[in-house]
C-alpha positions as CSV (number, residue, x, y, z in Angstrom):
1,X,0.0,0.0,0.0
2,X,2.9,2.3,0.8
3,X,4.3,1.9,-2.7
4,X,0.9,2.7,-4.3
5,X,0.6,5.8,-2.1
6,X,4.1,6.8,-3.2
7,X,3.1,6.3,-6.9
8,X,0.1,8.7,-6.2
9,X,2.3,11.3,-4.5
10,X,4.9,11.1,-7.4
11,X,2.1,11.6,-9.9
12,X,0.1,14.3,-8.1
13,X,2.9,16.0,-6.2
14,X,0.9,16.0,-3.0
15,X,-0.4,13.6,-0.3
16,X,-4.0,12.3,-0.6
17,X,-6.5,13.7,1.8
18,X,-8.3,10.3,2.1
19,X,-7.8,6.7,0.9
20,X,-10.8,4.4,0.6
21,X,-10.4,0.7,0.0
22,X,-13.0,-0.5,-2.6
23,X,-14.9,-3.8,-2.4
24,X,-13.0,-6.6,-4.2
25,X,-14.3,-8.6,-7.1
26,X,-13.5,-12.2,-8.2
27,X,-9.7,-11.6,-8.6
28,X,-7.0,-10.9,-6.1
29,X,-6.6,-7.3,-7.4
30,X,-7.0,-4.6,-4.8
31,X,-8.6,-1.2,-5.6
32,X,-8.4,2.1,-3.7
33,X,-9.9,5.5,-4.2
34,X,-7.5,8.4,-3.6
35,X,-9.1,11.8,-2.8
36,X,-7.2,15.1,-3.1
37,X,-7.8,18.4,-1.3
38,X,-10.1,19.6,-4.0
39,X,-12.3,16.5,-3.9
40,X,-10.8,15.0,-7.1
41,X,-10.4,11.3,-7.1
42,X,-8.1,8.7,-8.7
43,X,-8.3,4.9,-8.6
44,X,-5.2,3.0,-7.5
45,X,-4.8,-0.7,-8.3
46,X,-2.5,-3.3,-6.8
47,X,-2.2,-6.5,-8.8
48,X,-0.4,-9.8,-8.1
49,X,0.7,-10.5,-11.6
50,X,3.1,-8.3,-13.6
51,X,2.1,-9.9,-16.9
52,X,-1.6,-9.4,-16.2
53,X,-1.1,-5.7,-15.3
54,X,1.1,-5.3,-18.3
55,X,-1.6,-6.7,-20.5
56,X,-4.2,-4.3,-19.0
57,X,-2.0,-1.2,-19.3
58,X,-1.2,-2.0,-22.9
59,X,-4.9,-2.7,-23.8
60,X,-6.1,0.4,-22.0
61,X,-3.6,2.7,-23.8
62,X,-4.5,1.0,-27.1
63,X,-8.2,1.5,-26.5
64,X,-7.8,5.0,-25.3
65,X,-5.9,5.9,-28.5
66,X,-8.9,4.6,-30.4
67,X,-11.2,6.7,-28.3
68,X,-13.1,3.8,-26.8
69,X,-15.0,4.2,-23.5
70,X,-12.4,2.9,-21.0
71,X,-10.6,4.4,-18.0
72,X,-7.3,6.1,-18.7
73,X,-4.1,4.8,-17.0
74,X,-2.3,7.7,-15.5
75,X,0.8,6.2,-14.0
76,X,2.5,2.8,-13.6
77,X,5.1,1.7,-11.1
78,X,8.5,0.4,-12.2
79,X,7.7,-3.2,-11.3
80,X,4.2,-2.8,-13.1
81,X,2.4,-4.3,-10.1
82,X,0.7,-1.0,-9.3
83,X,-0.9,1.7,-11.4
84,X,-3.3,4.7,-11.2
85,X,-6.3,5.2,-13.5
86,X,-9.1,7.7,-13.9
87,X,-12.1,7.3,-11.5
88,X,-15.3,6.4,-13.4
89,X,-17.5,7.0,-10.4
90,X,-19.6,4.8,-8.1
91,X,-22.3,3.7,-10.5
92,X,-22.0,0.3,-12.2
93,X,-24.5,-1.3,-14.5
94,X,-24.7,-4.2,-12.0
95,X,-26.0,-1.8,-9.3
96,X,-28.2,0.2,-11.8
97,X,-30.2,-3.0,-12.7
98,X,-30.4,-4.4,-9.2
99,X,-34.1,-3.9,-9.0
100,X,-34.9,-6.1,-12.0
101,X,-32.4,-8.7,-10.9
102,X,-33.8,-9.0,-7.4
103,X,-37.3,-9.1,-8.8
104,X,-36.5,-12.3,-10.8
105,X,-35.9,-10.6,-14.1
106,X,-38.7,-8.1,-14.0
107,X,-36.7,-5.2,-15.5
108,X,-38.4,-1.8,-15.9
109,X,-38.0,0.4,-19.0
110,X,-35.1,2.4,-17.6
111,X,-33.1,-0.8,-16.8
112,X,-33.9,-2.2,-20.2
113,X,-32.6,0.9,-21.9
114,X,-29.4,0.7,-20.0
115,X,-28.9,-2.9,-21.2
116,X,-29.7,-1.9,-24.7
117,X,-27.2,1.0,-24.6
118,X,-24.5,-1.3,-23.2
119,X,-25.0,-4.2,-25.7
120,X,-25.0,-1.6,-28.6
121,X,-21.5,-0.5,-27.4
122,X,-20.0,-3.9,-27.2
123,X,-19.1,-4.3,-30.9
124,X,-17.2,-1.0,-30.7
125,X,-14.6,-2.5,-28.3
126,X,-14.7,-5.9,-30.0
127,X,-14.1,-4.7,-33.6
128,X,-12.5,-1.2,-33.2
129,X,-10.4,-2.4,-30.3
130,X,-9.0,-5.3,-32.3
131,X,-7.6,-3.2,-35.0
132,X,-3.7,-3.1,-34.9
133,X,-3.7,-4.8,-31.5
134,X,-0.6,-6.8,-30.5
135,X,-2.1,-10.1,-29.5
136,X,1.1,-11.4,-28.0
137,X,0.7,-9.1,-25.0
138,X,-2.6,-10.8,-24.0
139,X,-2.6,-12.7,-20.7
140,X,-2.7,-15.6,-20.0
141,X,-3.0,-16.5,-23.7
142,X,-3.2,-14.6,-27.0
143,X,-6.3,-16.2,-28.5
144,X,-9.3,-18.4,-28.0
145,X,-8.2,-21.8,-29.1
146,X,-9.1,-25.5,-28.9
147,X,-6.8,-26.2,-26.0
148,X,-8.5,-23.4,-23.9
149,X,-11.9,-24.7,-24.8
150,X,-11.0,-28.3,-23.8
151,X,-9.6,-27.0,-20.5
152,X,-12.9,-25.3,-19.6
153,X,-14.9,-28.3,-20.7
154,X,-12.8,-30.6,-18.5
155,X,-13.1,-28.1,-15.7
156,X,-16.9,-28.6,-16.0
157,X,-16.4,-32.4,-16.0
158,X,-14.2,-32.6,-13.0
159,X,-15.5,-29.7,-10.8
160,X,-19.2,-30.1,-11.5
161,X,-20.3,-33.2,-13.4
162,X,-18.3,-35.7,-11.2
163,X,-19.5,-33.9,-8.1
164,X,-23.1,-34.6,-9.0
165,X,-22.7,-38.4,-8.9
166,X,-24.0,-38.8,-12.5
167,X,-22.7,-41.9,-14.2
168,X,-21.2,-41.3,-17.6
169,X,-18.8,-42.8,-20.2
170,X,-15.7,-40.6,-19.9
171,X,-14.2,-41.6,-23.3
172,X,-17.5,-41.0,-25.2
173,X,-17.9,-37.6,-23.5
174,X,-14.3,-36.7,-24.2
175,X,-14.8,-37.5,-27.9
176,X,-17.9,-35.2,-28.1
177,X,-15.9,-32.5,-26.2
178,X,-13.3,-32.6,-28.9
179,X,-15.9,-32.2,-31.6
180,X,-17.5,-29.3,-29.7
181,X,-14.1,-27.6,-29.3
182,X,-13.4,-28.0,-33.0
183,X,-16.7,-26.4,-33.9
184,X,-16.3,-23.5,-31.5
185,X,-12.9,-22.6,-33.0
186,X,-13.8,-23.3,-36.6
187,X,-14.4,-19.6,-37.6
188,X,-11.5,-17.2,-37.9
189,X,-12.6,-14.1,-35.9
190,X,-10.2,-11.2,-35.8
191,X,-12.0,-9.5,-33.0
192,X,-11.3,-8.7,-29.3
193,X,-12.8,-11.3,-26.9
194,X,-13.5,-9.4,-23.7
195,X,-14.0,-12.7,-21.9
196,X,-15.3,-11.2,-18.6
197,X,-18.0,-9.1,-20.1
198,X,-20.6,-8.8,-17.4
199,X,-22.7,-6.0,-15.6
200,X,-20.1,-5.7,-12.8
201,X,-17.5,-4.6,-15.3
202,X,-19.5,-1.8,-16.9
203,X,-19.4,1.6,-15.2
204,X,-22.0,4.3,-16.0
205,X,-21.2,8.1,-16.3
206,X,-23.6,10.9,-15.3
207,X,-25.5,10.4,-18.6
208,X,-25.7,6.6,-18.2
209,X,-23.1,6.0,-20.9
210,X,-21.3,2.7,-20.4
211,X,-17.5,2.5,-19.8
212,X,-15.6,-0.8,-19.9
213,X,-13.3,-2.0,-17.1
214,X,-11.4,-5.2,-16.1
215,X,-10.7,-6.4,-19.6
216,X,-7.2,-7.7,-18.7
217,X,-8.2,-11.3,-19.6
218,X,-9.1,-10.3,-23.1
219,X,-7.7,-12.0,-26.2
220,X,-8.3,-12.6,-29.9
221,X,-11.4,-14.6,-30.4
222,X,-15.1,-14.8,-31.6
223,X,-17.4,-12.0,-30.7
224,X,-20.2,-14.5,-29.9
225,X,-18.5,-15.4,-26.6
226,X,-19.1,-12.0,-25.0
227,X,-22.8,-11.9,-26.1
228,X,-23.3,-15.3,-24.5
229,X,-21.4,-14.3,-21.3
230,X,-23.4,-11.1,-20.9
231,X,-27.0,-12.2,-21.8
232,X,-26.9,-15.7,-20.3
233,X,-25.4,-14.8,-16.9
234,X,-27.5,-17.0,-14.6
235,X,-28.1,-14.5,-11.8
236,X,-29.4,-11.8,-14.3
237,X,-32.5,-13.9,-15.1
238,X,-33.3,-12.1,-18.3
239,X,-36.6,-13.1,-19.8
240,X,-36.6,-14.8,-23.2
241,X,-38.3,-11.8,-24.8
242,X,-35.7,-9.3,-23.3
243,X,-32.8,-11.5,-24.1
244,X,-33.9,-11.9,-27.7
245,X,-34.4,-8.2,-28.0
246,X,-30.8,-7.6,-26.8
247,X,-29.4,-10.2,-29.2
248,X,-30.9,-8.3,-32.1
249,X,-29.8,-4.9,-30.8
250,X,-26.2,-6.3,-30.7
251,X,-26.6,-7.9,-34.2
252,X,-27.8,-4.6,-35.7
253,X,-25.0,-2.7,-34.0
254,X,-22.4,-5.1,-35.2
255,X,-23.5,-4.2,-38.8
256,X,-21.9,-0.8,-38.3
257,X,-18.4,-2.3,-38.0
258,X,-18.2,-5.5,-40.1
259,X,-20.0,-7.5,-42.7
260,X,-22.2,-9.7,-40.6
261,X,-23.3,-13.3,-41.3
262,X,-26.9,-14.1,-41.9
263,X,-29.2,-14.0,-38.9
264,X,-29.7,-17.7,-39.0
265,X,-26.0,-18.4,-39.0
266,X,-25.4,-15.8,-36.3
267,X,-28.1,-17.3,-34.0
268,X,-26.9,-20.9,-34.5
269,X,-23.3,-19.9,-33.8
270,X,-24.4,-17.9,-30.8
271,X,-26.2,-21.0,-29.4
272,X,-23.0,-23.0,-29.5
273,X,-21.3,-20.4,-27.4
274,X,-24.2,-20.1,-25.0
275,X,-23.9,-23.9,-24.4
276,X,-20.2,-23.6,-23.9
277,X,-20.5,-20.6,-21.5
278,X,-23.2,-22.4,-19.5
279,X,-20.9,-25.5,-19.0
280,X,-18.0,-23.2,-18.2
281,X,-19.8,-21.3,-15.5
282,X,-21.2,-24.6,-14.0
283,X,-17.6,-25.7,-13.7
284,X,-16.8,-22.5,-11.8
285,X,-20.0,-22.8,-9.6
286,X,-19.1,-26.4,-8.9
287,X,-15.6,-25.6,-7.7
288,X,-16.5,-22.5,-5.7
289,X,-19.7,-24.1,-4.4
290,X,-19.1,-27.8,-3.9
291,X,-15.4,-27.6,-3.0
292,X,-15.0,-24.2,-1.4
293,X,-18.5,-24.3,0.1
294,X,-19.3,-20.7,-0.9
295,X,-23.1,-20.3,-0.7
296,X,-23.3,-17.6,-3.4
297,X,-22.1,-20.0,-6.0
298,X,-24.3,-22.8,-4.9
299,X,-27.3,-20.4,-5.2
300,X,-26.2,-19.7,-8.8
301,X,-26.5,-23.3,-9.9
302,X,-30.3,-23.5,-10.2
303,X,-30.7,-20.6,-12.7
304,X,-27.7,-21.9,-14.7
305,X,-29.5,-25.3,-14.9
306,X,-32.6,-23.5,-16.1
307,X,-30.5,-21.9,-18.9
308,X,-29.3,-25.4,-19.8
309,X,-32.8,-26.8,-19.9
310,X,-33.8,-24.0,-22.4
311,X,-30.8,-24.9,-24.6
312,X,-31.9,-28.5,-24.7
313,X,-35.2,-27.5,-26.2
314,X,-33.5,-26.1,-29.3
315,X,-33.2,-27.9,-32.6
316,X,-30.9,-30.8,-32.0
317,X,-29.2,-30.2,-35.3
318,X,-27.5,-27.1,-33.8
319,X,-25.7,-29.4,-31.3
320,X,-24.4,-32.5,-33.2
321,X,-22.9,-34.1,-30.1
322,X,-25.3,-36.9,-29.3
323,X,-23.6,-38.4,-26.2
324,X,-22.8,-35.0,-24.6
325,X,-26.4,-33.8,-25.1
326,X,-27.9,-37.0,-23.8
327,X,-25.7,-36.7,-20.7
328,X,-26.7,-33.1,-20.2
329,X,-30.4,-34.0,-20.5
330,X,-29.9,-36.7,-17.8
331,X,-28.1,-34.0,-15.7
332,X,-31.0,-31.6,-15.8
333,X,-33.4,-34.5,-14.7
334,X,-31.5,-35.3,-11.6
335,X,-33.6,-34.7,-8.4
336,X,-31.3,-32.1,-6.9
337,X,-31.7,-29.9,-10.1
338,X,-35.4,-30.1,-10.3
339,X,-36.9,-26.7,-11.3
340,X,-38.5,-25.0,-8.4
341,X,-41.0,-22.2,-9.2
342,X,-40.5,-19.5,-6.6
343,X,-42.9,-16.7,-5.9
344,X,-42.1,-13.4,-7.5
345,X,-40.3,-10.8,-5.3
346,X,-41.7,-7.3,-5.1
347,X,-39.6,-4.5,-6.4
348,X,-38.6,-1.8,-3.9
349,X,-39.3,0.9,-6.5
350,X,-43.0,-0.1,-6.9
351,X,-42.7,-1.6,-10.4
352,X,-45.8,-3.6,-10.8
353,X,-45.5,-7.4,-10.7
354,X,-47.9,-10.2,-9.7
355,X,-47.4,-13.4,-7.8
356,X,-49.9,-15.4,-9.9
357,X,-51.8,-15.4,-13.2
358,X,-54.4,-12.7,-13.4
359,X,-56.7,-15.2,-15.0
360,X,-57.9,-18.1,-12.9
361,X,-58.2,-21.2,-15.2
362,X,-61.4,-23.2,-15.3
363,X,-61.6,-26.9,-16.1
364,X,-64.0,-26.3,-18.9
365,X,-61.6,-24.0,-20.7
366,X,-59.5,-26.8,-22.0
367,X,-55.8,-26.4,-22.7
368,X,-54.3,-23.1,-23.7
369,X,-53.9,-22.5,-27.4
370,X,-50.9,-21.0,-29.2
371,X,-50.4,-19.1,-32.4
372,X,-49.3,-21.4,-35.2
373,X,-46.5,-19.1,-36.1
374,X,-45.1,-18.1,-32.6
375,X,-41.3,-18.7,-32.3
376,X,-41.1,-20.8,-35.4
377,X,-39.0,-18.6,-37.7
378,X,-37.4,-18.0,-40.1
379,X,-39.6,-15.2,-41.5
380,X,-40.8,-15.3,-45.2
381,X,-42.3,-12.1,-46.6
382,X,-44.8,-12.0,-49.5
383,X,-45.2,-8.9,-51.6
384,X,-48.1,-8.6,-54.1
385,X,-49.2,-6.2,-56.7
386,X,-52.8,-6.2,-57.8
387,X,-55.8,-4.4,-59.4
388,X,-58.4,-3.2,-57.0
389,X,-61.0,-4.0,-59.6
390,X,-60.1,-7.7,-59.3
391,X,-60.0,-7.8,-55.5
392,X,-57.3,-7.9,-52.8
393,X,-55.0,-10.9,-53.0
394,X,-55.7,-13.9,-50.7
395,X,-53.2,-14.9,-48.0
396,X,-52.1,-18.5,-48.7
397,X,-50.6,-18.9,-45.2
398,X,-54.1,-18.7,-43.5
399,X,-53.1,-15.7,-41.4
400,X,-55.8,-13.5,-42.9
401,X,-53.6,-11.0,-44.9
402,X,-51.3,-8.1,-44.0
403,X,-50.7,-4.6,-45.1
404,X,-52.6,-3.2,-48.1
405,X,-51.4,0.0,-49.7
406,X,-53.3,2.1,-52.2
407,X,-51.1,3.5,-55.0
408,X,-53.9,5.3,-56.8
409,X,-53.0,8.7,-55.3
410,X,-49.8,8.8,-57.3
411,X,-49.4,9.9,-60.9
412,X,-50.5,7.1,-63.3
413,X,-48.2,6.5,-66.3
414,X,-51.0,4.2,-67.7
415,X,-52.9,7.3,-68.8
416,X,-50.3,8.0,-71.5
417,X,-50.1,6.0,-74.7
418,X,-46.3,5.2,-74.7
419,X,-46.6,3.4,-71.4
420,X,-49.9,1.5,-71.8
421,X,-48.3,-1.8,-72.9
422,X,-45.5,-1.6,-70.3
423,X,-45.3,-2.5,-66.6
424,X,-43.7,-1.1,-63.5
425,X,-40.8,-3.4,-64.2
426,X,-39.9,-1.7,-67.5
427,X,-37.3,1.1,-67.6
428,X,-39.4,3.8,-69.3
429,X,-42.2,3.4,-66.6
430,X,-39.6,3.4,-63.8
431,X,-38.0,6.6,-65.2
432,X,-41.5,8.2,-65.5
433,X,-42.4,7.4,-61.9
434,X,-39.1,8.4,-60.4
435,X,-38.8,11.6,-62.4
436,X,-42.3,12.5,-61.3
437,X,-41.3,11.8,-57.6
438,X,-44.7,11.1,-56.1
439,X,-44.1,7.4,-55.8
440,X,-40.8,8.0,-54.1
441,X,-42.4,10.1,-51.4
442,X,-45.2,7.5,-51.0
443,X,-42.6,4.7,-50.5
444,X,-40.5,6.5,-48.0
445,X,-43.3,6.1,-45.4
446,X,-44.0,2.6,-46.5
447,X,-40.4,1.6,-46.0
448,X,-40.4,3.0,-42.4
449,X,-43.5,1.1,-41.5
450,X,-42.3,-2.1,-43.2
451,X,-38.9,-2.0,-41.6
452,X,-40.3,-1.8,-38.1
453,X,-42.9,-4.5,-38.8
454,X,-40.3,-6.9,-40.4
455,X,-37.9,-6.4,-37.5
456,X,-40.6,-7.1,-34.9
457,X,-41.7,-10.2,-36.8
458,X,-38.1,-11.5,-36.8
459,X,-37.7,-10.8,-33.1
460,X,-40.9,-12.6,-32.2
461,X,-40.1,-15.6,-34.4
462,X,-43.1,-15.2,-36.8
463,X,-42.9,-17.0,-40.1
464,X,-45.1,-15.0,-42.5
465,X,-45.8,-11.4,-43.4
466,X,-47.6,-10.0,-46.4
467,X,-47.6,-6.6,-48.1
468,X,-49.9,-5.8,-51.1
469,X,-49.9,-2.8,-53.4
470,X,-53.0,-2.0,-55.4
471,X,-53.7,0.4,-58.2
472,X,-56.3,0.7,-61.0
473,X,-55.0,-2.0,-63.3
474,X,-52.3,-3.7,-61.3
475,X,-49.8,-2.9,-64.0
476,X,-47.7,0.2,-63.3
477,X,-47.6,1.9,-59.9
478,X,-48.5,-1.2,-57.8
479,X,-45.9,-3.3,-59.7
480,X,-43.2,-0.7,-59.2
481,X,-44.0,-0.3,-55.5
482,X,-44.2,-4.0,-54.8
483,X,-41.0,-4.8,-56.6
484,X,-39.1,-2.0,-54.8
485,X,-40.3,-2.9,-51.4
486,X,-39.4,-6.6,-51.9
487,X,-35.9,-5.7,-53.0
488,X,-35.6,-3.2,-50.1
489,X,-36.6,-5.8,-47.5
490,X,-34.4,-8.5,-49.0
491,X,-31.4,-6.2,-49.1
492,X,-31.8,-4.9,-45.6
493,X,-32.8,-8.0,-43.7
494,X,-31.4,-10.8,-46.0
495,X,-34.6,-12.9,-45.6
496,X,-36.6,-14.8,-48.2
497,X,-39.1,-12.7,-50.1
498,X,-41.8,-13.9,-52.5
499,X,-42.9,-11.4,-55.1
500,X,-46.2,-11.9,-57.0
501,X,-47.4,-9.4,-59.6
502,X,-50.8,-11.1,-59.9
503,X,-52.3,-9.3,-62.9
504,X,-49.0,-9.7,-64.8
505,X,-48.7,-13.4,-63.9
506,X,-45.1,-12.8,-62.8
507,X,-43.6,-14.5,-59.7
508,X,-40.1,-14.2,-58.2
509,X,-38.4,-15.6,-55.1
510,X,-35.5,-13.6,-53.5
511,X,-33.7,-16.3,-51.5
512,X,-32.4,-15.9,-48.0
513,X,-28.9,-14.6,-47.9
C-alpha cells in the first residue's frame, strides 16, 4: 500500500486527503480511491501478476488511443504491479439494474434501456479495439483456441459433473468435447474477446453512458462469446423476450463495424457459445460451491441449470454431439436440479408485478392454445401487386392477410399511350415514376412502416408477413411499388421474399442470404 501511495504522490505532487479501500471482485486485485484536497479522485490498483497488469495497461492505452470508453491509465510503477487510473465514479451497470435482478428478471423500462445501450456499445470495443492490437501481449494466452476450450470443458467435467454423482462414459464424453471444441474454434474471428463481459465490469457516467473496465483477460477470439457471457449470466434472469431483443440490438449494432453473417448463422453460432459458456460457469460454480463451500455460487447453480434446460429445447441439429447432449439431459433431470417455481419478489421501487396469473383457469376451458407461427421462424415475406377491380390478394398462409397500400393517389403512367403496354418493371415506366417523384415520397413512409414490422416479426419468431400494393390496373404503380419494397426488405434483412405481380402473372423468389 505504501508503494501505491508513493506512486500517487509522485504523480500528483501531494499527499492524498483520504484513501478508501473499494470492495474486491473475483480476482486478487485490490482497488483504492484516492481523494485530493479539492475532492478530485483517482483509482489506485495493486495486482499480483506483472504480466496481467502489463496486458491491462497495454490494452487500456490501445483502447484510449482509439477513443473507446475505458478508464485512462495515469501512472504505472516500475515493477508494473501497481498503477493509477481515472475514476469512473460509483455507478456500475450491475448496481443500476439491481431492482430487476432481485425481482426475478422483471426489468423496468429504464433498466432495459441501460442494457440496450450497453449491448450496442459492445461491438465497438470488440471490432475497433481489435484493429492493430498486438495479441502477443494478452494474458494468459493470446487467443481463444481449442486447448483453452477443452480446458474449460474438462473443468466442468471434474468440478461439477463428477461432483453430482451422475454416471457417464468418460471416453465418449471426451470425444464429443473434442468435436465441440473444433466447432467453437472453426471460424477465424479477428476481434477482441472481452471474456469477462458482465454487468459488474460496466461503469456508467452521469449520462448513463457505459464504460468498460477489467478487460485484462481479453484476447483474440469470436465475438459470440461475450454476447453469451453477458446475456446468459445466470443471476441476471433475463426473460426470453428481453434476451432476444438484446441479441438483435447487438446484431444490428455489429453491422456498423463489419459485414455480418446471416441472422440464422449468427443465432446458431451464438447458441454453441451459450452452451459452452453455460458449461463453463457450471464448472466454476461447482468448484466454488461444492469444494470451497461458498453459498453464493451454490445459489447460482439452479438458474444456470434453467438456462441449460432451455438450450436442450432447441433444434438438436444445432448441437451435433449426441452423447454429450444426452448426458446433459440426464443431468437436468437429476432430483437435486429439479426446477422450483419460486414466488415473485416485489420490487422496492414499486414496479408492478404479480405473484400469480391474473386469469384463474377453469376446467371447462381446456388447454391453452398457441399461435401457429409463434417462435417458429425464419420469416418469409410475401409482396403482391394487384388491381383493386379484381379484389385484394388472398393470404395463402391462412393468417388473414397483411398490409394493403393504395397507390392510386400517385401519378399514373398508364394514362399515357407510350406506357400502356409496359409495366412497372420496365425502364421507361420506372423513369417516368421516379422523375415525377410522387411514388418515391409514397414509398418513404411505406419503408419505415415495413422495416419496423419486419424487425418485430423477426424478433418474435413469426414466419409469415404479407404486403400488397393495389392500383387501378395492377400494371404500373403497384408493380413498381411491390418490386421495390421486396428488394428493399431482401437487401436490408437478408430474408426470403416472394414477389407476386398477380395481374401480370409474374412470380419471383428472392432467396435468404
